[in-house]
N, CA, C and O atoms as a GROMACS GRO file, in nm:
protein
  356
    1UNK      N    1  -1.289  -1.124   0.081
    1UNK     CA    2  -1.180  -1.028   0.068
    1UNK      C    3  -1.117  -1.007   0.205
    1UNK      O    4  -1.185  -1.014   0.307
    2UNK      N    5  -0.989  -0.982   0.204
    2UNK     CA    6  -0.912  -0.974   0.327
    2UNK      C    7  -0.910  -0.831   0.381
    2UNK      O    8  -0.862  -0.740   0.314
    3UNK      N    9  -0.962  -0.812   0.501
    3UNK     CA   10  -0.965  -0.679   0.564
    3UNK      C   11  -0.826  -0.630   0.600
    3UNK      O   12  -0.804  -0.510   0.611
    4UNK      N   13  -0.730  -0.723   0.617
    4UNK     CA   14  -0.593  -0.681   0.653
    4UNK      C   15  -0.531  -0.597   0.542
    4UNK      O   16  -0.459  -0.501   0.570
    5UNK      N   17  -0.559  -0.631   0.417
    5UNK     CA   18  -0.505  -0.553   0.307
    5UNK      C   19  -0.561  -0.411   0.307
    5UNK      O   20  -0.488  -0.316   0.281
    6UNK      N   21  -0.688  -0.398   0.335
    6UNK     CA   22  -0.750  -0.266   0.341
    6UNK      C   23  -0.686  -0.184   0.451
    6UNK      O   24  -0.654  -0.067   0.431
    7UNK      N   25  -0.669  -0.244   0.569
    7UNK     CA   26  -0.608  -0.173   0.681
    7UNK      C   27  -0.464  -0.135   0.651
    7UNK      O   28  -0.416  -0.032   0.699
    8UNK      N   29  -0.395  -0.216   0.573
    8UNK     CA   30  -0.255  -0.188   0.538
    8UNK      C   31  -0.244  -0.088   0.423
    8UNK      O   32  -0.133  -0.053   0.382
    9UNK      N   33  -0.358  -0.044   0.370
    9UNK     CA   34  -0.363   0.052   0.261
    9UNK      C   35  -0.303  -0.002   0.131
    9UNK      O   36  -0.248   0.074   0.050
   10UNK      N   37  -0.313  -0.130   0.113
   10UNK     CA   38  -0.260  -0.195  -0.008
   10UNK      C   39  -0.354  -0.310  -0.041
   10UNK      O   40  -0.336  -0.421   0.009
   11UNK      N   41  -0.452  -0.284  -0.124
   11UNK     CA   42  -0.555  -0.385  -0.146
   11UNK      C   43  -0.600  -0.388  -0.292
   11UNK      O   44  -0.708  -0.338  -0.324
   12UNK      N   45  -0.520  -0.447  -0.381
   12UNK     CA   46  -0.561  -0.455  -0.521
   12UNK      C   47  -0.686  -0.540  -0.547
   12UNK      O   48  -0.763  -0.505  -0.636
   13UNK      N   49  -0.710  -0.652  -0.474
   13UNK     CA   50  -0.827  -0.734  -0.508
   13UNK      C   51  -0.960  -0.660  -0.506
   13UNK      O   52  -1.040  -0.681  -0.598
   14UNK      N   53  -0.991  -0.574  -0.407
   14UNK     CA   54  -1.120  -0.505  -0.415
   14UNK      C   55  -1.133  -0.419  -0.542
   14UNK      O   56  -1.241  -0.412  -0.600
   15UNK      N   57  -1.025  -0.355  -0.584
   15UNK     CA   58  -1.032  -0.274  -0.706
   15UNK      C   59  -1.059  -0.364  -0.827
   15UNK      O   60  -1.141  -0.330  -0.912
   16UNK      N   61  -0.990  -0.478  -0.834
   16UNK     CA   62  -1.014  -0.569  -0.946
   16UNK      C   63  -1.156  -0.622  -0.945
   16UNK      O   64  -1.221  -0.630  -1.049
   17UNK      N   65  -1.205  -0.658  -0.826
   17UNK     CA   66  -1.341  -0.712  -0.816
   17UNK      C   67  -1.446  -0.605  -0.845
   17UNK      O   68  -1.546  -0.632  -0.912
   18UNK      N   69  -1.424  -0.485  -0.796
   18UNK     CA   70  -1.522  -0.378  -0.813
   18UNK      C   71  -1.531  -0.332  -0.957
   18UNK      O   72  -1.639  -0.300  -1.006
   19UNK      N   73  -1.418  -0.329  -1.026
   19UNK     CA   74  -1.414  -0.272  -1.160
   19UNK      C   75  -1.417  -0.377  -1.270
   19UNK      O   76  -1.433  -0.344  -1.388
   20UNK      N   77  -1.402  -0.504  -1.233
   20UNK     CA   78  -1.398  -0.611  -1.332
   20UNK      C   79  -1.535  -0.645  -1.388
   20UNK      O   80  -1.638  -0.602  -1.336
   21UNK      N   81  -1.534  -0.723  -1.494
   21UNK     CA   82  -1.656  -0.769  -1.560
   21UNK      C   83  -1.675  -0.916  -1.525
   21UNK      O   84  -1.582  -0.995  -1.536
   22UNK      N   85  -1.795  -0.951  -1.485
   22UNK     CA   86  -1.827  -1.090  -1.453
   22UNK      C   87  -1.876  -1.159  -1.581
   22UNK      O   88  -1.986  -1.129  -1.628
   23UNK      N   89  -1.797  -1.250  -1.638
   23UNK     CA   90  -1.841  -1.316  -1.760
   23UNK      C   91  -1.959  -1.412  -1.734
   23UNK      O   92  -2.042  -1.434  -1.822
   24UNK      N   93  -1.965  -1.466  -1.614
   24UNK     CA   94  -2.076  -1.555  -1.578
   24UNK      C   95  -2.089  -1.552  -1.426
   24UNK      O   96  -1.989  -1.545  -1.354
   25UNK      N   97  -2.212  -1.559  -1.378
   25UNK     CA   98  -2.236  -1.558  -1.234
   25UNK      C   99  -2.371  -1.624  -1.205
   25UNK      O  100  -2.466  -1.559  -1.162
   26UNK      N  101  -2.378  -1.756  -1.229
   26UNK     CA  102  -2.508  -1.823  -1.216
   26UNK      C  103  -2.567  -1.822  -1.076
   26UNK      O  104  -2.689  -1.823  -1.060
   27UNK      N  105  -2.482  -1.821  -0.974
   27UNK     CA  106  -2.535  -1.827  -0.837
   27UNK      C  107  -2.539  -1.691  -0.767
   27UNK      O  108  -2.586  -1.683  -0.654
   28UNK      N  109  -2.490  -1.586  -0.831
   28UNK     CA  110  -2.496  -1.451  -0.774
   28UNK      C  111  -2.385  -1.419  -0.675
   28UNK      O  112  -2.381  -1.308  -0.621
   29UNK      N  113  -2.295  -1.513  -0.651
   29UNK     CA  114  -2.186  -1.488  -0.556
   29UNK      C  115  -2.092  -1.379  -0.609
   29UNK      O  116  -2.046  -1.293  -0.533
   30UNK      N  117  -2.065  -1.383  -0.738
   30UNK     CA  118  -1.977  -1.282  -0.797
   30UNK      C  119  -2.034  -1.142  -0.782
   30UNK      O  120  -1.961  -1.047  -0.751
   31UNK      N  121  -2.164  -1.128  -0.805
   31UNK     CA  122  -2.228  -0.996  -0.791
   31UNK      C  123  -2.224  -0.949  -0.646
   31UNK      O  124  -2.206  -0.830  -0.620
   32UNK      N  125  -2.242  -1.041  -0.553
   32UNK     CA  126  -2.236  -1.003  -0.411
   32UNK      C  127  -2.096  -0.958  -0.374
   32UNK      O  128  -2.080  -0.859  -0.302
   33UNK      N  129  -1.993  -1.029  -0.422
   33UNK     CA  130  -1.855  -0.988  -0.396
   33UNK      C  131  -1.825  -0.854  -0.461
   33UNK      O  132  -1.753  -0.771  -0.404
   34UNK      N  133  -1.879  -0.832  -0.579
   34UNK     CA  134  -1.856  -0.705  -0.648
   34UNK      C  135  -1.919  -0.590  -0.569
   34UNK      O  136  -1.859  -0.483  -0.557
   35UNK      N  137  -2.039  -0.611  -0.516
   35UNK     CA  138  -2.103  -0.506  -0.434
   35UNK      C  139  -2.019  -0.477  -0.310
   35UNK      O  140  -1.999  -0.361  -0.273
   36UNK      N  141  -1.970  -0.583  -0.245
   36UNK     CA  142  -1.886  -0.563  -0.126
   36UNK      C  143  -1.759  -0.488  -0.161
   36UNK      O  144  -1.717  -0.398  -0.088
   37UNK      N  145  -1.696  -0.524  -0.272
   37UNK     CA  146  -1.573  -0.457  -0.315
   37UNK      C  147  -1.599  -0.310  -0.344
   37UNK      O  148  -1.519  -0.225  -0.306
   38UNK      N  149  -1.708  -0.279  -0.411
   38UNK     CA  150  -1.742  -0.140  -0.442
   38UNK      C  151  -1.767  -0.061  -0.314
   38UNK      O  152  -1.729   0.055  -0.302
   39UNK      N  153  -1.832  -0.125  -0.218
   39UNK     CA  154  -1.858  -0.061  -0.090
   39UNK      C  155  -1.727  -0.030  -0.017
   39UNK      O  156  -1.711   0.078   0.039
   40UNK      N  157  -1.635  -0.127  -0.017
   40UNK     CA  158  -1.505  -0.105   0.049
   40UNK      C  159  -1.426   0.006  -0.017
   40UNK      O  160  -1.366   0.089   0.050
   41UNK      N  161  -1.426   0.007  -0.150
   41UNK     CA  162  -1.354   0.114  -0.220
   41UNK      C  163  -1.414   0.250  -0.189
   41UNK      O  164  -1.341   0.347  -0.170
   42UNK      N  165  -1.545   0.257  -0.184
   42UNK     CA  166  -1.612   0.384  -0.154
   42UNK      C  167  -1.580   0.430  -0.011
   42UNK      O  168  -1.563   0.549   0.013
   43UNK      N  169  -1.572   0.336   0.082
   43UNK     CA  170  -1.543   0.371   0.222
   43UNK      C  171  -1.398   0.411   0.242
   43UNK      O  172  -1.368   0.496   0.326
   44UNK      N  173  -1.308   0.353   0.165
   44UNK     CA  174  -1.166   0.381   0.179
   44UNK      C  175  -1.108   0.315   0.302
   44UNK      O  176  -1.180   0.254   0.381
   45UNK      N  177  -0.977   0.327   0.319
   45UNK     CA  178  -0.912   0.264   0.434
   45UNK      C  179  -0.940   0.341   0.562
   45UNK      O  180  -0.981   0.457   0.557
   46UNK      N  181  -0.919   0.278   0.676
   46UNK     CA  182  -0.936   0.350   0.802
   46UNK      C  183  -0.828   0.458   0.814
   46UNK      O  184  -0.725   0.450   0.746
   47UNK      N  185  -0.850   0.558   0.898
   47UNK     CA  186  -0.747   0.661   0.915
   47UNK      C  187  -0.614   0.600   0.959
   47UNK      O  188  -0.610   0.508   1.040
   48UNK      N  189  -0.507   0.653   0.904
   48UNK     CA  190  -0.374   0.604   0.942
   48UNK      C  191  -0.339   0.653   1.081
   48UNK      O  192  -0.367   0.768   1.116
   49UNK      N  193  -0.278   0.567   1.162
   49UNK     CA  194  -0.233   0.612   1.294
   49UNK      C  195  -0.127   0.722   1.279
   49UNK      O  196  -0.050   0.723   1.182
   50UNK      N  197  -0.123   0.812   1.373
   50UNK     CA  198  -0.027   0.924   1.367
   50UNK      C  199   0.117   0.874   1.356
   50UNK      O  200   0.198   0.933   1.286
   51UNK      N  201   0.149   0.766   1.425
   51UNK     CA  202   0.285   0.712   1.420
   51UNK      C  203   0.319   0.666   1.279
   51UNK      O  204   0.430   0.689   1.231
   52UNK      N  205   0.224   0.603   1.211
   52UNK     CA  206   0.249   0.557   1.074
   52UNK      C  207   0.271   0.676   0.980
   52UNK      O  208   0.357   0.670   0.893
   53UNK      N  209   0.193   0.782   0.997
   53UNK     CA  210   0.212   0.901   0.914
   53UNK      C  211   0.349   0.963   0.938
   53UNK      O  212   0.417   1.004   0.844
   54UNK      N  213   0.388   0.969   1.062
   54UNK     CA  214   0.519   1.026   1.095
   54UNK      C  215   0.632   0.941   1.037
   54UNK      O  216   0.729   0.994   0.983
   55UNK      N  217   0.618   0.810   1.047
   55UNK     CA  218   0.719   0.721   0.990
   55UNK      C  219   0.730   0.741   0.840
   55UNK      O  220   0.841   0.749   0.786
   56UNK      N  221   0.617   0.750   0.772
   56UNK     CA  222   0.621   0.768   0.626
   56UNK      C  223   0.679   0.904   0.588
   56UNK      O  224   0.745   0.917   0.486
   57UNK      N  225   0.653   1.003   0.670
   57UNK     CA  226   0.699   1.138   0.642
   57UNK      C  227   0.850   1.150   0.659
   57UNK      O  228   0.918   1.213   0.578
   58UNK      N  229   0.903   1.091   0.765
   58UNK     CA  230   1.043   1.115   0.798
   58UNK      C  231   1.139   1.002   0.764
   58UNK      O  232   1.260   1.023   0.769
   59UNK      N  233   1.091   0.884   0.730
   59UNK     CA  234   1.180   0.771   0.700
   59UNK      C  235   1.278   0.801   0.586
   59UNK      O  236   1.397   0.771   0.600
   60UNK      N  237   1.233   0.859   0.475
   60UNK     CA  238   1.330   0.886   0.366
   60UNK      C  239   1.441   0.981   0.408
   60UNK      O  240   1.557   0.958   0.374
   61UNK      N  241   1.409   1.087   0.479
   61UNK     CA  242   1.515   1.180   0.520
   61UNK      C  243   1.604   1.119   0.626
   61UNK      O  244   1.725   1.145   0.629
   62UNK      N  245   1.548   1.038   0.714
   62UNK     CA  246   1.631   0.969   0.813
   62UNK      C  247   1.731   0.877   0.743
   62UNK      O  248   1.847   0.868   0.783
   63UNK      N  249   1.684   0.809   0.640
   63UNK     CA  250   1.771   0.719   0.566
   63UNK      C  251   1.880   0.798   0.494
   63UNK      O  252   1.997   0.759   0.495
   64UNK      N  253   1.843   0.909   0.433
   64UNK     CA  254   1.942   0.992   0.362
   64UNK      C  255   2.045   1.051   0.458
   64UNK      O  256   2.161   1.069   0.421
   65UNK      N  257   2.004   1.081   0.581
   65UNK     CA  258   2.098   1.132   0.680
   65UNK      C  259   2.212   1.033   0.704
   65UNK      O  260   2.322   1.073   0.741
   66UNK      N  261   2.185   0.906   0.682
   66UNK     CA  262   2.288   0.804   0.700
   66UNK      C  263   2.401   0.814   0.599
   66UNK      O  264   2.507   0.755   0.619
   67UNK      N  265   2.381   0.887   0.492
   67UNK     CA  266   2.487   0.905   0.391
   67UNK      C  267   2.596   1.001   0.437
   67UNK      O  268   2.708   0.998   0.385
   68UNK      N  269   2.564   1.086   0.533
   68UNK     CA  270   2.664   1.183   0.580
   68UNK      C  271   2.789   1.111   0.629
   68UNK      O  272   2.782   1.025   0.717
   69UNK      N  273   2.900   1.146   0.573
   69UNK     CA  274   3.027   1.090   0.616
   69UNK      C  275   3.050   0.947   0.569
   69UNK      O  276   3.146   0.884   0.612
   70UNK      N  277   2.965   0.896   0.483
   70UNK     CA  278   2.980   0.759   0.435
   70UNK      C  279   3.100   0.751   0.341
   70UNK      O  280   3.109   0.826   0.244
   71UNK      N  281   3.191   0.660   0.371
   71UNK     CA  282   3.309   0.642   0.285
   71UNK      C  283   3.304   0.512   0.207
   71UNK      O  284   3.390   0.486   0.123
   72UNK      N  285   3.205   0.430   0.235
   72UNK     CA  286   3.188   0.303   0.164
   72UNK      C  287   3.142   0.332   0.022
   72UNK      O  288   3.038   0.395   0.004
   73UNK      N  289   3.216   0.287  -0.082
   73UNK     CA  290   3.175   0.315  -0.220
   73UNK      C  291   3.038   0.257  -0.257
   73UNK      O  292   2.973   0.306  -0.348
   74UNK      N  293   2.996   0.154  -0.188
   74UNK     CA  294   2.866   0.095  -0.216
   74UNK      C  295   2.754   0.158  -0.132
   74UNK      O  296   2.636   0.128  -0.152
   75UNK      N  297   2.792   0.243  -0.039
   75UNK     CA  298   2.695   0.306   0.050
   75UNK      C  299   2.584   0.380  -0.021
   75UNK      O  300   2.466   0.357   0.009
   76UNK      N  301   2.617   0.470  -0.115
   76UNK     CA  302   2.509   0.544  -0.183
   76UNK      C  303   2.407   0.453  -0.252
   76UNK      O  304   2.288   0.480  -0.249
   77UNK      N  305   2.455   0.346  -0.314
   77UNK     CA  306   2.362   0.254  -0.380
   77UNK      C  307   2.269   0.187  -0.280
   77UNK      O  308   2.149   0.173  -0.305
   78UNK      N  309   2.324   0.145  -0.165
   78UNK     CA  310   2.242   0.081  -0.063
   78UNK      C  311   2.141   0.180  -0.005
   78UNK      O  312   2.024   0.146   0.017
   79UNK      N  313   2.186   0.303   0.017
   79UNK     CA  314   2.095   0.403   0.072
   79UNK      C  315   1.988   0.442  -0.030
   79UNK      O  316   1.873   0.467   0.007
   80UNK      N  317   2.024   0.448  -0.158
   80UNK     CA  318   1.926   0.478  -0.261
   80UNK      C  319   1.817   0.372  -0.262
   80UNK      O  320   1.698   0.404  -0.271
   81UNK      N  321   1.857   0.246  -0.253
   81UNK     CA  322   1.759   0.137  -0.249
   81UNK      C  323   1.670   0.148  -0.126
   81UNK      O  324   1.550   0.123  -0.133
   82UNK      N  325   1.730   0.186  -0.012
   82UNK     CA  326   1.651   0.200   0.110
   82UNK      C  327   1.552   0.315   0.099
   82UNK      O  328   1.439   0.303   0.146
   83UNK      N  329   1.594   0.426   0.040
   83UNK     CA  330   1.503   0.540   0.023
   83UNK      C  331   1.388   0.503  -0.071
   83UNK      O  332   1.273   0.537  -0.045
   84UNK      N  333   1.420   0.432  -0.181
   84UNK     CA  334   1.314   0.389  -0.271
   84UNK      C  335   1.215   0.299  -0.199
   84UNK      O  336   1.094   0.309  -0.220
   85UNK      N  337   1.265   0.212  -0.115
   85UNK     CA  338   1.178   0.123  -0.038
   85UNK      C  339   1.089   0.206   0.057
   85UNK      O  340   0.970   0.179   0.072
   86UNK      N  341   1.150   0.306   0.122
   86UNK     CA  342   1.071   0.394   0.212
   86UNK      C  343   0.960   0.464   0.134
   86UNK      O  344   0.847   0.476   0.184
   87UNK      N  345   0.991   0.512   0.015
   87UNK     CA  346   0.892   0.585  -0.064
   87UNK      C  347   0.783   0.495  -0.119
   87UNK      O  348   0.671   0.540  -0.144
   88UNK      N  349   0.814   0.367  -0.138
   88UNK     CA  350   0.714   0.273  -0.189
   88UNK      C  351   0.613   0.230  -0.084
   88UNK      O  352   0.508   0.176  -0.119
   89UNK      N  353   0.641   0.253   0.042
   89UNK     CA  354   0.548   0.209   0.148
   89UNK      C  355   0.423   0.290   0.148
   89UNK      O  356   0.335   0.267   0.231
   0.00000   0.00000   0.00000
């Protein structure tokens, strides 16, 4: 399993491995991976850096501030997409 996904706070494989059912595991590798995945899920991700928390907190409002005085008819749609992207992070 990739530690980069855990650090990025986006790691579906450990959840799938931890919660999935092993239909067959003759050599025990699947069970070992499942134990590791359960351990990682229990530990959770490392603490987020303060800068990352600040970025997540203020990015949507910073993006919305860009709408002030916007006269481009497509501007609101572009900004809406950008805000949705900020919220998905």
